[in-house]
N, CA, C and O atoms as a printed pandas DataFrame, in Angstrom:
     atom_number atom_name residue_name chain_id  residue_number  x_coord  y_coord  z_coord
0              1         N          UNK        A               1  -50.725   26.792   16.486
1              2        CA          UNK        A               1  -50.432   25.858   15.415
2              3         C          UNK        A               1  -49.850   24.578   15.998
3              4         O          UNK        A               1  -49.032   24.600   16.918
4              5         N          UNK        A               2  -50.294   23.473   15.438
5              6        CA          UNK        A               2  -49.893   22.165   15.945
6              7         C          UNK        A               2  -49.109   21.435   14.866
7              8         O          UNK        A               2  -49.620   21.283   13.757
8              9         N          UNK        A               3  -47.887   20.975   15.138
9             10        CA          UNK        A               3  -47.144   20.226   14.112
10            11         C          UNK        A               3  -47.722   18.824   13.940
11            12         O          UNK        A               3  -48.119   18.180   14.911
12            13         N          UNK        A               4  -47.764   18.365   12.699
13            14        CA          UNK        A               4  -48.209   17.008   12.402
14            15         C          UNK        A               4  -47.006   16.093   12.597
15            16         O          UNK        A               4  -46.010   16.254   11.891
16            17         N          UNK        A               5  -47.055   15.143   13.523
17            18        CA          UNK        A               5  -45.887   14.302   13.791
18            19         C          UNK        A               5  -45.485   13.411   12.629
19            20         O          UNK        A               5  -44.362   12.909   12.601
20            21         N          UNK        A               6  -46.385   13.203   11.662
21            22        CA          UNK        A               6  -46.044   12.331   10.532
22            23         C          UNK        A               6  -45.160   12.999    9.495
23            24         O          UNK        A               6  -44.368   12.321    8.841
24            25         N          UNK        A               7  -45.272   14.314    9.325
25            26        CA          UNK        A               7  -44.501   14.961    8.264
26            27         C          UNK        A               7  -44.020   16.360    8.619
27            28         O          UNK        A               7  -43.502   17.067    7.755
28            29         N          UNK        A               8  -44.177   16.769    9.850
29            30        CA          UNK        A               8  -43.736   18.074   10.346
30            31         C          UNK        A               8  -44.443   19.256    9.710
31            32         O          UNK        A               8  -44.031   20.396    9.921
32            33         N          UNK        A               9  -45.504   19.020    8.931
33            34        CA          UNK        A               9  -46.307   20.140    8.442
34            35         C          UNK        A               9  -47.003   20.774    9.635
35            36         O          UNK        A               9  -47.302   20.103   10.623
36            37         N          UNK        A              10  -47.250   22.043    9.537
37            38        CA          UNK        A              10  -47.958   22.735   10.605
38            39         C          UNK        A              10  -49.452   22.699   10.299
39            40         O          UNK        A              10  -49.869   23.067    9.201
40            41         N          UNK        A              11  -50.248   22.264   11.251
41            42        CA          UNK        A              11  -51.693   22.216   11.072
42            43         C          UNK        A              11  -52.241   23.608   11.337
43            44         O          UNK        A              11  -52.735   23.895   12.428
44            45         N          UNK        A              12  -52.149   24.469   10.329
45            46        CA          UNK        A              12  -52.451   25.875   10.537
46            47         C          UNK        A              12  -53.861   26.267   10.135
47            48         O          UNK        A              12  -54.314   27.359   10.481
48            49         N          UNK        A              13  -54.560   25.416    9.423
49            50        CA          UNK        A              13  -55.929   25.749    9.032
50            51         C          UNK        A              13  -56.888   25.365   10.144
51            52         O          UNK        A              13  -56.597   24.472   10.940
52            53         N          UNK        A              14  -58.013   26.025   10.203
53            54        CA          UNK        A              14  -59.036   25.707   11.192
54            55         C          UNK        A              14  -60.096   24.846   10.531
55            56         O          UNK        A              14  -60.339   24.973    9.331
56            57         N          UNK        A              15  -60.732   23.968   11.303
57            58        CA          UNK        A              15  -61.790   23.133   10.745
58            59         C          UNK        A              15  -62.943   24.021   10.280
59            60         O          UNK        A              15  -63.152   25.098   10.836
60            61         N          UNK        A              16  -63.697   23.580    9.260
61            62        CA          UNK        A              16  -64.788   24.403    8.747
62            63         C          UNK        A              16  -65.935   24.533    9.746
63            64         O          UNK        A              16  -66.127   23.690   10.622
64            65         N          UNK        A              17  -66.682   25.608    9.585
65            66        CA          UNK        A              17  -67.837   25.862   10.449
66            67         C          UNK        A              17  -69.118   25.659    9.660
67            68         O          UNK        A              17  -69.253   26.159    8.543
68            69         N          UNK        A              18  -70.049   24.933   10.236
69            70        CA          UNK        A              18  -71.361   24.783    9.624
70            71         C          UNK        A              18  -72.353   25.630   10.409
71            72         O          UNK        A              18  -72.368   25.606   11.639
72            73         N          UNK        A              19  -73.169   26.368    9.696
73            74        CA          UNK        A              19  -74.234   27.197   10.261
74            75         C          UNK        A              19  -73.767   28.145   11.369
75            76         O          UNK        A              19  -74.381   28.188   12.434
76            77         N          UNK        A              20  -72.683   28.909   11.135
77            78        CA          UNK        A              20  -72.283   29.868   12.161
78            79         C          UNK        A              20  -73.288   31.023   12.226
79            80         O          UNK        A              20  -74.000   31.291   11.258
80            81         N          UNK        A              21  -73.335   31.681   13.339
81            82        CA          UNK        A              21  -74.223   32.833   13.476
82            83         C          UNK        A              21  -73.406   34.112   13.265
83            84         O          UNK        A              21  -72.203   34.141   13.522
84            85         N          UNK        A              22  -74.061   35.141   12.804
85            86        CA          UNK        A              22  -73.393   36.417   12.566
86            87         C          UNK        A              22  -73.913   37.452   13.549
87            88         O          UNK        A              22  -74.917   37.232   14.226
88            89         N          UNK        A              23  -73.234   38.564   13.620
89            90        CA          UNK        A              23  -73.639   39.628   14.522
90            91         C          UNK        A              23  -72.636   39.800   15.648
91            92         O          UNK        A              23  -71.654   39.062   15.720
92            93         N          UNK        A              24  -72.870   40.764   16.530
93            94        CA          UNK        A              24  -71.918   41.055   17.608
94            95         C          UNK        A              24  -71.597   39.854   18.498
95            96         O          UNK        A              24  -70.462   39.718   18.952
96            97         N          UNK        A              25  -72.565   38.989   18.752
97            98        CA          UNK        A              25  -72.337   37.811   19.595
98            99         C          UNK        A              25  -72.245   36.543   18.749
99           100         O          UNK        A              25  -72.403   35.437   19.268
100          101         N          UNK        A              26  -71.991   36.699   17.450
101          102        CA          UNK        A              26  -71.992   35.567   16.544
102          103         C          UNK        A              26  -70.793   34.654   16.683
103          104         O          UNK        A              26  -69.799   35.000   17.321
104          105         N          UNK        A              27  -70.901   33.485   16.077
105          106        CA          UNK        A              27  -69.838   32.480   16.121
106          107         C          UNK        A              27  -69.074   32.375   14.807
107          108         O          UNK        A              27  -68.150   31.569   14.698
108          109         N          UNK        A              28  -69.440   33.173   13.811
109          110        CA          UNK        A              28  -68.807   33.084   12.495
110          111         C          UNK        A              28  -67.347   33.529   12.559
111          112         O          UNK        A              28  -67.041   34.626   13.026
112          113         N          UNK        A              29  -66.460   32.669   12.088
113          114        CA          UNK        A              29  -65.028   32.985   12.028
114          115         C          UNK        A              29  -64.673   33.241   10.571
115          116         O          UNK        A              29  -64.656   32.306    9.771
116          117         N          UNK        A              30  -64.389   34.495   10.209
117          118        CA          UNK        A              30  -64.112   34.808    8.808
118          119         C          UNK        A              30  -62.775   34.256    8.297
119          120         O          UNK        A              30  -62.472   34.392    7.112
120          121         N          UNK        A              31  -61.983   33.644    9.162
121          122        CA          UNK        A              31  -60.694   33.110    8.731
122          123         C          UNK        A              31  -60.739   31.626    8.390
123          124         O          UNK        A              31  -59.696   31.010    8.174
124          125         N          UNK        A              32  -61.931   31.047    8.340
125          126        CA          UNK        A              32  -62.051   29.640    7.992
126          127         C          UNK        A              32  -63.243   29.433    7.061
127          128         O          UNK        A              32  -64.094   30.311    6.920
128          129         N          UNK        A              33  -63.292   28.269    6.431
129          130        CA          UNK        A              33  -64.423   27.939    5.559
130          131         C          UNK        A              33  -65.670   27.794    6.404
131          132         O          UNK        A              33  -65.633   27.196    7.479
132          133         N          UNK        A              34  -66.777   28.340    5.919
133          134        CA          UNK        A              34  -68.031   28.199    6.655
134          135         C          UNK        A              34  -69.195   28.243    5.686
135          136         O          UNK        A              34  -69.056   28.688    4.547
136          137         N          UNK        A              35  -70.344   27.777    6.150
137          138        CA          UNK        A              35  -71.534   27.750    5.305
138          139         C          UNK        A              35  -72.773   27.799    6.178
139          140         O          UNK        A              35  -72.725   27.487    7.368
140          141         N          UNK        A              36  -73.874   28.191    5.576
141          142        CA          UNK        A              36  -75.130   28.267    6.295
142          143         C          UNK        A              36  -75.855   26.944    6.413
143          144         O          UNK        A              36  -76.948   26.885    6.975
144          145         N          UNK        A              37  -75.268   25.894    5.898
145          146        CA          UNK        A              37  -75.888   24.569    5.975
146          147         C          UNK        A              37  -75.627   23.952    7.347
147          148         O          UNK        A              37  -74.582   24.194    7.952
148          149         N          UNK        A              38  -76.549   23.178    7.822
149          150        CA          UNK        A              38  -76.391   22.508    9.112
150          151         C          UNK        A              38  -75.511   21.273    8.970
151          152         O          UNK        A              38  -75.862   20.344    8.244
152          153         N          UNK        A              39  -74.382   21.255    9.649
153          154        CA          UNK        A              39  -73.530   20.074    9.708
154          155         C          UNK        A              39  -72.585   19.856    8.555
155          156         O          UNK        A              39  -71.761   18.944    8.614
156          157         N          UNK        A              40  -72.667   20.661    7.496
157          158        CA          UNK        A              40  -71.822   20.423    6.330
158          159         C          UNK        A              40  -71.411   21.747    5.688
159          160         O          UNK        A              40  -72.165   22.720    5.687
160          161         N          UNK        A              41  -70.202   21.754    5.146
161          162        CA          UNK        A              41  -69.688   22.891    4.387
162          163         C          UNK        A              41  -69.396   22.385    2.984
163          164         O          UNK        A              41  -68.735   21.360    2.820
164          165         N          UNK        A              42  -69.882   23.091    1.974
165          166        CA          UNK        A              42  -69.617   22.687    0.595
166          167         C          UNK        A              42  -68.237   23.172    0.181
167          168         O          UNK        A              42  -67.879   24.330    0.401
168          169         N          UNK        A              43  -67.469   22.273   -0.420
169          170        CA          UNK        A              43  -66.112   22.604   -0.850
170          171         C          UNK        A              43  -65.958   22.289   -2.327
171          172         O          UNK        A              43  -66.343   21.210   -2.777
172          173         N          UNK        A              44  -65.402   23.218   -3.080
173          174        CA          UNK        A              44  -65.100   23.006   -4.495
174          175         C          UNK        A              44  -63.672   22.487   -4.581
175          176         O          UNK        A              44  -62.752   23.096   -4.035
176          177         N          UNK        A              45  -63.488   21.372   -5.260
177          178        CA          UNK        A              45  -62.170   20.753   -5.378
178          179         C          UNK        A              45  -61.489   21.178   -6.674
179          180         O          UNK        A              45  -62.133   21.709   -7.578
180          181         N          UNK        A              46  -60.203   20.945   -6.754
181          182        CA          UNK        A              46  -59.412   21.353   -7.909
182          183         C          UNK        A              46  -59.851   20.725   -9.215
183          184         O          UNK        A              46  -59.570   21.282  -10.276
184          185         N          UNK        A              47  -60.533   19.581   -9.180
185          186        CA          UNK        A              47  -60.997   18.943  -10.411
186          187         C          UNK        A              47  -62.359   19.472  -10.849
187          188         O          UNK        A              47  -62.939   18.974  -11.814
188          189         N          UNK        A              48  -62.872   20.488  -10.137
189          190        CA          UNK        A              48  -64.153   21.085  -10.493
190          191         C          UNK        A              48  -65.344   20.448   -9.806
191          192         O          UNK        A              48  -66.468   20.927   -9.955
192          193         N          UNK        A              49  -65.124   19.386   -9.062
193          194        CA          UNK        A              49  -66.233   18.749   -8.352
194          195         C          UNK        A              49  -66.518   19.487   -7.045
195          196         O          UNK        A              49  -65.690   20.249   -6.547
196          197         N          UNK        A              50  -67.693   19.244   -6.513
197          198        CA          UNK        A              50  -68.096   19.844   -5.242
198          199         C          UNK        A              50  -68.513   18.719   -4.315
199          200         O          UNK        A              50  -69.182   17.774   -4.731
200          201         N          UNK        A              51  -68.113   18.826   -3.059
201          202        CA          UNK        A              51  -68.500   17.807   -2.086
202          203         C          UNK        A              51  -68.839   18.469   -0.771
203          204         O          UNK        A              51  -68.356   19.558   -0.463
204          205         N          UNK        A              52  -69.664   17.808   -0.010
205          206        CA          UNK        A              52  -69.987   18.272    1.330
206          207         C          UNK        A              52  -68.945   17.760    2.305
207          208         O          UNK        A              52  -68.650   16.566    2.339
208          209         N          UNK        A              53  -68.395   18.655    3.090
209          210        CA          UNK        A              53  -67.416   18.277    4.105
210          211         C          UNK        A              53  -68.103   18.403    5.458
211          212         O          UNK        A              53  -68.602   19.471    5.811
212          213         N          UNK        A              54  -68.127   17.316    6.206
213          214        CA          UNK        A              54  -68.767   17.313    7.514
214          215         C          UNK        A              54  -68.023   18.258    8.447
215          216         O          UNK        A              54  -66.792   18.256    8.482
216          217         N          UNK        A              55  -68.755   19.058    9.194
217          218        CA          UNK        A              55  -68.142   20.019   10.104
218          219         C          UNK        A              55  -67.383   19.346   11.241
219          220         O          UNK        A              55  -66.637   20.013   11.957
220          221         N          UNK        A              56  -67.557   18.041   11.421
221          222        CA          UNK        A              56  -66.828   17.332   12.471
222          223         C          UNK        A              56  -65.538   16.704   11.941
223          224         O          UNK        A              56  -64.937   15.877   12.626
224          225         N          UNK        A              57  -65.103   17.077   10.742
225          226        CA          UNK        A              57  -63.860   16.567   10.175
226          227         C          UNK        A              57  -62.706   16.881   11.127
227          228         O          UNK        A              57  -62.690   17.936   11.761
228          229         N          UNK        A              58  -61.756   15.979   11.223
229          230        CA          UNK        A              58  -60.624   16.218   12.122
230          231         C          UNK        A              58  -59.707   17.288   11.531
231          232         O          UNK        A              58  -59.638   17.466   10.315
232          233         N          UNK        A              59  -59.022   17.980   12.401
233          234        CA          UNK        A              59  -58.089   19.020   11.967
234          235         C          UNK        A              59  -57.000   18.427   11.068
235          236         O          UNK        A              59  -56.602   19.048   10.083
236          237         N          UNK        A              60  -56.523   17.238   11.403
237          238        CA          UNK        A              60  -55.462   16.599   10.611
238          239         C          UNK        A              60  -55.944   16.280    9.193
239          240         O          UNK        A              60  -55.227   16.542    8.228
240          241         N          UNK        A              61  -57.141   15.723    9.057
241          242        CA          UNK        A              61  -57.677   15.410    7.731
242          243         C          UNK        A              61  -57.927   16.679    6.937
243          244         O          UNK        A              61  -57.582   16.743    5.757
244          245         N          UNK        A              62  -58.518   17.689    7.557
245          246        CA          UNK        A              62  -58.805   18.952    6.872
246          247         C          UNK        A              62  -57.524   19.598    6.364
247          248         O          UNK        A              62  -57.474   20.054    5.222
248          249         N          UNK        A              63  -56.495   19.642    7.190
249          250        CA          UNK        A              63  -55.223   20.225    6.773
250          251         C          UNK        A              63  -54.581   19.406    5.663
251          252         O          UNK        A              63  -53.975   19.970    4.752
252          253         N          UNK        A              64  -54.705   18.078    5.727
253          254        CA          UNK        A              64  -54.172   17.232    4.664
254          255         C          UNK        A              64  -54.858   17.492    3.335
255          256         O          UNK        A              64  -54.216   17.463    2.286
256          257         N          UNK        A              65  -56.159   17.745    3.375
257          258        CA          UNK        A              65  -56.902   18.036    2.143
258          259         C          UNK        A              65  -56.496   19.385    1.558
259          260         O          UNK        A              65  -56.537   19.574    0.342
260          261         N          UNK        A              66  -56.109   20.316    2.414
261          262        CA          UNK        A              66  -55.755   21.656    1.943
262          263         C          UNK        A              66  -54.295   21.784    1.553
263          264         O          UNK        A              66  -53.902   22.804    0.986
264          265         N          UNK        A              67  -53.481   20.780    1.841
265          266        CA          UNK        A              67  -52.059   20.821    1.484
266          267         C          UNK        A              67  -51.702   19.570    0.683
267          268         O          UNK        A              67  -51.003   18.695    1.194
268          269         N          UNK        A              68  -52.170   19.468   -0.565
269          270        CA          UNK        A              68  -51.968   18.243   -1.343
270          271         C          UNK        A              68  -50.502   17.915   -1.608
271          272         O          UNK        A              68  -50.166   16.743   -1.779
272          273         N          UNK        A              69  -49.631   18.897   -1.647
273          274        CA          UNK        A              69  -48.223   18.633   -1.914
274          275         C          UNK        A              69  -47.527   18.013   -0.710
275          276         O          UNK        A              69  -46.384   17.568   -0.820
276          277         N          UNK        A              70  -48.199   17.976    0.439
277          278        CA          UNK        A              70  -47.601   17.413    1.644
278          279         C          UNK        A              70  -47.580   15.907    1.646
279          280         O          UNK        A              70  -46.851   15.308    2.436
280          281         N          UNK        A              71  -48.366   15.266    0.776
281          282        CA          UNK        A              71  -48.385   13.822    0.686
282          283         C          UNK        A              71  -49.172   13.124    1.785
283          284         O          UNK        A              71  -49.053   11.910    1.952
284          285         N          UNK        A              72  -49.980   13.878    2.542
285          286        CA          UNK        A              72  -50.730   13.261    3.622
286          287         C          UNK        A              72  -51.786   12.301    3.072
287          288         O          UNK        A              72  -52.328   12.513    1.988
288          289         N          UNK        A              73  -52.064   11.258    3.825
289          290        CA          UNK        A              73  -53.155   10.337    3.517
290          291         C          UNK        A              73  -54.358   10.845    4.284
291          292         O          UNK        A              73  -54.301   11.014    5.502
292          293         N          UNK        A              74  -55.445   11.087    3.574
293          294        CA          UNK        A              74  -56.627   11.641    4.224
294          295         C          UNK        A              74  -57.306   10.597    5.086
295          296         O          UNK        A              74  -57.355    9.420    4.728
296          297         N          UNK        A              75  -57.827   11.025    6.216
297          298        CA          UNK        A              75  -58.485   10.132    7.154
298          299         C          UNK        A              75  -59.824    9.632    6.644
299          300         O          UNK        A              75  -60.304   10.078    5.601
300          301         N          UNK        A              76  -60.412    8.726    7.364
301          302        CA          UNK        A              76  -61.693    8.152    6.978
302          303         C          UNK        A              76  -62.821    9.182    7.064
303          304         O          UNK        A              76  -63.911    8.948    6.542
304          305         N          UNK        A              77  -62.572   10.305    7.711
305          306        CA          UNK        A              77  -63.594   11.344    7.821
306          307         C          UNK        A              77  -63.625   12.270    6.603
307          308         O          UNK        A              77  -64.389   13.235    6.590
308          309         N          UNK        A              78  -62.822   11.999    5.594
309          310        CA          UNK        A              78  -62.859   12.767    4.346
310          311         C          UNK        A              78  -63.938   12.210    3.480
311          312         O          UNK        A              78  -64.155   12.701    2.372
């Protein structure tokens, strides 16, 4: 876990995975958001909307999106 120097929140979530593989040698991590789409993970937001989140989103932006009470400003990669 990496502390965010701006607000001391812990960056504990992992970035989403796009198109992970399954099986004994697979890359799918069941502890993070993932999808079978190439390059994007679909995320449902609290207002009921759905958006594609690029799998290259930064860890800081992803964690900020998942912790709205932290007051983080989301990066340009959101």
